[in-house]
C-alpha positions, -999 to 999 in steps of 0.1 A, spaced: 0 0 0 28 24 8 43 22 -27 9 29 -43 4 59 -19 38 73 -26 35 69 -64 1 86 -65 11 114 -41 43 123 -59 24 124 -92 -4 146 -78 19 172 -60 38 179 -92 7 192 -109 3 229 -102 -33 235 -89 -29 267 -69 -62 286 -65 -64 324 -68 -84 344 -43 -85 374 -66 -101 355 -95 -138 360 -105 -141 326 -122 -150 293 -107 -129 274 -103 -106 303 -97 -78 288 -119 -82 266 -150 -51 246 -141 -71 229 -114 -87 209 -142 -53 193 -150 -55 173 -118 -93 169 -120 -91 154 -155 -64 130 -144 -85 119 -115 -114 112 -139 -91 91 -160 -79 71 -130 -115 66 -116 -126 53 -149 -96 29 -150 -107 16 -116 -141 9 -130 -161 33 -109 -196 44 -120 -210 78 -128 -175 93 -131 -178 130 -140 -160 163 -139 -185 192 -144 -179 227 -156 -171 238 -120 -143 213 -116 -161 190 -92 -150 154 -98 -175 128 -85 -178 90 -87 -196 61 -72 -184 26 -61 -216 5 -60 -224 -17 -31 -213 -53 -33 -236 -66 -5 -274 -70 -3 -274 -54 32 -290 -20 36 -261 2 44 -258 41 45 -241 57 16 -208 71 28 -188 97 10 -151 108 12 -139 142 -1 -106 160 -6 -97 192 -25 -75 195 -56 -63 231 -51 -33 243 -31 -30 274 -10 -21 308 -26 3 315 3 32 300 -15 40 287 -50 28 253 -60 46 253 -93 76 231 -101 72 212 -68 102 189 -62 93 166 -33 122 151 -14 120 117 3 139 109 35 136 72 42 142 57 76 144 92 91 170 94 119 156 122 140 181 149 128 175 182 111 165 179 74 183 202 49 156 211 24 177 235 3 214 238 8 218 267 -16 191 287 2 201 275 37 166 262 44 165 236 71 136 217 87 148 220 122 139 197 151 143 226 174 117 247 156 96 217 147 101 192 176 72 170 164 95 158 136 110 134 162 77 116 163 85 101 129 119 85 135 124 54 113 96 65 91 96 79 55 93 117 55 84 136 23 93 173 23 94 203 0 126 214 -17 124 246 3 112 270 -24 76 258 -29 49 243 -7 45 205 -9 8 202 -16 0 175 9 -29 198 17 -48 182 2 -32 159 -24 -24 135 4 -62 132 10 -67 125 -26 -40 99 -27 -55 82 4 -90 81 -10 -78 68 -44 -57 41 -28 -86 30 -6 -108 28 -37 -82 7 -56 -80 -17 -27 -118 -22 -26 -120 -27 -64 -92 -53 -63 -105 -71 -32 -140 -84 -40 -143 -102 -6 -141 -67 11 -178 -60 16 -190 -24 15 -221 -3 8 -223 24 -18 -193 47 -16 -193 82 -31 -162 103 -37 -158 139 -46 -127 161 -53 -134 198 -51 -116 230 -63 -110 263 -45 -112 250 -9 -82 271 1 -100 303 -8 -132 294 10 -153 287 -22 -149 250 -24 -186 240 -23 -202 271 -37 -218 251 -66 -217 216 -51 -250 198 -55 -256 179 -23 -289 164 -34 -275 151 -66 -245 137 -48 -269 117 -27 -248 105 2 -260 100 38 -229 114 54 -193 121 45 -158 127 57 -132 152 44 -97 139 43 -82 173 50 -67 172 85 -32 174 97 -11 151 119 -20 115 125 -50 110 148 -67 143 141 -105 139 141 -125 172 140 -162 180 141 -160 215 154 -147 246 135 -149 283 138 -179 305 131 -164 329 106 -171 364 93 -152 389 72 -153 427 78 -141 456 57 -139 491 73 -135 521 50 -121 553 66 -128 587 50 -102 612 61 -97 649 51 -64 658 36 -53 694 42 -18 709 35 1 700 67 12 736 71 -25 747 75 -40 715 89 -47 726 125 -83 716 135 -90 707 99 -71 675 89 -84 641 96 -57 616 89 -73 583 78 -42 563 85 -41 575 121 -79 570 125 -77 535 112 -48 527 136 -69 542 164 -98 520 155 -77 489 153 -62 495 187 -97 496 203 -100 459 196 -89 436 224 -52 429 221 -55 395 238 -79 384 210 -54 384 183 -46 350 166 -10 350 178 -22 351 214 -50 325 212 -54 288 209 -79 260 215 -114 273 217 -103 310 219 -115 332 191 -99 362 175 -100 394 154 -73 391 127 -63 421 107 -54 407 72 -51 439 51 -44 476 57 -41 501 29 -44 538 30 -32 574 28 -42 606 46 -75 608 26 -86 572 26 -78 540 43 -92 504 43 -88 477 69 -99 441 64 -105 416 92 -115 380 97 -135 373 129 -135 338 144 -150 320 174 -163 285 180 -190 297 204 -220 312 186 -227 338 214 -191 350 215 -191 351 177 -221 374 177 -206 395 205 -174 400 184 -194 411 154 -213 436 176 -182 449 192 -166 459 159 -199 476 149 -198 495 182 -163 506 177 -171 520 142 -201 538 157 -180 552 185 -154 566 161 -181 583 141 -195 599 172 -161 610 184 -153 628 152 -189 639 147 -189 626 112 -194 594 92 -157 589 88 -159 551 92 -182 526 75 -183 488 78 -193 459 56 -195 426 75 -206 392 61 -208 358 77 -186 332 59 -193 298 75 -205 284 108 -194 258 134 -205 224 120 -208 209 155 -245 220 156 -251 198 125 -229 169 136 -242 164 171 -276 150 160 -257 123 140 -227 119 164 -224 82 156 -204 92 125 -177 107 147 -178 77 169 -175 55 138 -143 73 128 -129 72 163 -135 34 165 -119 29 131 -88 48 142 -84 28 174 -89 -5 155 -60 3 131 -37 14 159 -42 52 158 -49 72 189 -77 97 181 -70 133 188 -103 150 188 -99 188 187 -117 219 173 -105 231 139 -90 266 142 -103 273 107 -129 259 84 -132 231 58 -155 222 30 -171 198 55 -183 227 76 -203 242 48 -214 208 35 -228 201 70 -251 231 67 -260 221 32 -274 188 45 -244 165 43 -228 160 78 -191 159 72 -164 156 100 -127 159 91 -101 132 93 -63 135 93 -41 131 63 -8 130 82 8 163 71 24 192 90 31 229 84 7 233 56 8 264 32 46 269 34 81 258 26 84 237 58 54 214 49 61 177 53 42 144 57 49 109 69 42 81 44 33 58 73 7 84 85 -8 84 50 -11 46 51 -29 48 84 -53 74 70 -61 50 41 -66 22 66 -90 44 86 -111 50 54 -113 12 48 -121 4 84 -150 29 85 -164 13 54 -158 -22 66 -175 -16 100 -205 1 83 -211 -31 63 -211 -54 93 
């Protein structure tokens, strides 16, 4: 199984599928179809039914049941795109077999080292096979590892007729990294009872909670007057924007929070004396705290307007996604099912809230309950990304065990 996983993974990560948050098309980049079309070809070769890639880049397929038992239809999903944070072009993965626990030199010329001091969790993978970047791109394990794991599980089932299973659905989606992955996904047509995304991190991760999320843009209208004659007349939009930002609670910044703690994260600041714009993302697992955070930023804008006796600040705020826990709890057996599968294949479940969002969060609100399972990777979205081949194998075993147990 490891050889098949490695071969698939290396092939997938060398296909550039980076999404683009500034694009107005869907998918946001046409190059995502390069991997989507390859997956269609491979799914057809495996003999799956209803294999399709639609105009939006959604790849879907069905493995029909091979038992007469009435079994829920389970789906597994992963996304084809990689993050815009760093280049996904000309990815040159490096393989370190029988890892000895020392620092890994990713790029000697650029002096880029995957250090055990900075990343002590590396030592958890001594004697395993580690796949890394070459130091100048991301690796793309997020989420091509998930794709490789799903495809390898499908191949195993197709080639092992004595392995009994119900109807299995798979879907590979574009644009997850820019928050648009299921904008046009047809849940009713997909017709699964529940699903799992293979889009988590280190081995053992099992997640059914995520942030409630909103995005806010604040526009500041200043008044530019020649500085020599500015007394009592100038309103400096840069300073006013800084003042507004400093009214938000400092302890609720992402670099000072973890676990269930939410945050305000300033992601963009542009401006001059006349005009300024600030963009935030607002996150909290707790719905009441989430609503409080949104109200607080509105109140700050209103306070600034009253202070300056003018409409100098305006805000546009939109919800982005919600905590899927609300939709998962009524069908919590699907989390227990994944937990049981992990234990049975020798993996210790690490159930924790996602400090972010996944396609599964939105799918859960669209009627398809969808917790998230580990793929085995670390340090996603950057040059220090790496993954253990043995963790990938365990993720594949978890998929198969969930399916096997559901057919009993």
